[in-house]
C-alpha positions as CSV (number, residue, x, y, z in Angstrom):
1,M,142.0,168.7,62.5
2,R,139.8,166.2,64.3
3,M,138.5,163.2,62.4
4,A,135.5,162.0,64.2
5,M,134.0,158.6,63.5
6,R,130.4,159.1,62.6
7,I,127.8,156.3,62.1
8,R,126.3,156.2,58.6
9,S,122.9,154.5,58.1
10,N,124.3,152.4,55.3
11,F,127.2,151.3,57.5
12,V,124.9,150.2,60.2
13,F,122.8,148.4,57.6
14,D,125.8,146.5,56.4
15,I,127.0,145.6,59.9
16,F,123.7,144.1,60.8
17,W,123.0,142.5,57.4
18,E,124.6,139.2,58.2
19,A,123.3,139.0,61.7
20,L,119.8,139.6,60.5
21,M,120.2,137.0,57.7
22,A,121.2,134.4,60.3
23,E,118.3,135.0,62.7
24,L,115.4,136.0,60.5
25,Y,113.2,132.9,60.9
26,N,113.3,129.4,62.2
27,S,115.0,127.4,59.4
28,A,114.0,124.2,61.2
29,A,110.3,124.9,61.0
30,P,108.3,122.4,58.8
31,K,107.6,123.2,55.2
32,K,104.1,124.3,54.2
33,A,102.5,124.1,50.8
34,A,101.6,127.4,49.2
35,N,99.8,128.2,46.0
36,L,101.4,130.9,43.9
37,S,100.8,132.5,40.5
38,I,103.8,133.0,38.3
39,N,104.4,134.1,34.8
40,S,104.0,131.0,32.6
41,D,107.0,131.6,30.4
42,L,109.2,132.2,33.5
43,L,107.9,129.0,35.0
44,R,108.6,127.0,31.8
45,K,112.1,128.3,31.4
46,T,113.0,127.6,35.0
47,R,111.6,124.1,34.7
48,E,113.7,123.5,31.6
49,L,116.8,124.4,33.6
50,N,115.7,122.3,36.5
51,I,115.7,125.2,38.9
52,N,114.4,124.3,42.3
53,L,111.5,126.7,42.7
54,S,111.0,126.2,46.5
55,A,114.7,126.8,47.3
56,T,114.9,129.8,44.9
57,L,111.8,131.3,46.5
58,E,113.1,130.8,50.0
59,R,116.4,132.5,49.2
60,A,114.6,135.4,47.6
61,L,112.2,135.8,50.5
62,K,115.0,135.5,53.0
63,E,116.9,138.3,51.2
64,E,113.9,140.5,51.0
65,L,112.9,140.0,54.6
66,S,116.5,140.7,55.6
67,K,116.6,144.0,53.7
68,R,113.3,145.2,55.1
69,E,114.1,144.2,58.7
70,A,117.5,146.0,58.4
71,A,115.9,149.1,57.0
72,Q,113.3,149.0,59.8
73,W,116.1,148.6,62.4
74,V,117.8,151.7,61.0
75,E,114.5,153.6,61.0
76,D,113.8,152.5,64.6
77,N,117.2,153.6,65.7
78,R,117.5,156.8,63.6
79,A,117.2,159.1,66.6
80,A,119.9,157.2,68.6
81,I,122.2,157.2,65.6
82,K,121.7,161.0,65.1
83,S,122.3,161.6,68.8
84,Y,125.5,159.6,68.7
85,N,126.7,161.4,65.5
86,D,125.9,164.8,67.1
87,F,127.9,163.9,70.2
88,V,130.8,162.8,68.1
89,E,130.6,165.9,66.0
90,Q,130.7,168.0,69.2
91,H,133.1,166.0,71.4
92,G,135.0,163.6,69.1
93,C,135.4,159.9,69.6
94,F,136.7,158.1,72.6
95,G,140.4,157.6,72.1
96,D,140.9,160.2,69.4
97,E,144.0,161.5,71.2
98,F,145.6,158.1,70.7
99,R,144.7,157.7,67.0
100,E,147.6,157.9,64.6
101,F,145.7,158.2,61.4
């Protein structure tokens, strides 16, 4: 029985997650003031706990940007991933004859 190594979209997403996180934006760029609207009770509670709003927002935006860019990468490369998976399904993976598992 041949066990071919297929690429799964979520696997690709996981592989590129960290790389995307590291190169999403210029972290040395200067800060810029922004006006935001936020739930007043949420703001009060975060201030009571001395939560740094700017740092928290930057982390959340970085994570969201990373997820969306990774999803976009998978979408942009969906045809190539399918083509590779079809090839592996038909011909197997390089080195299958040497695999011992």
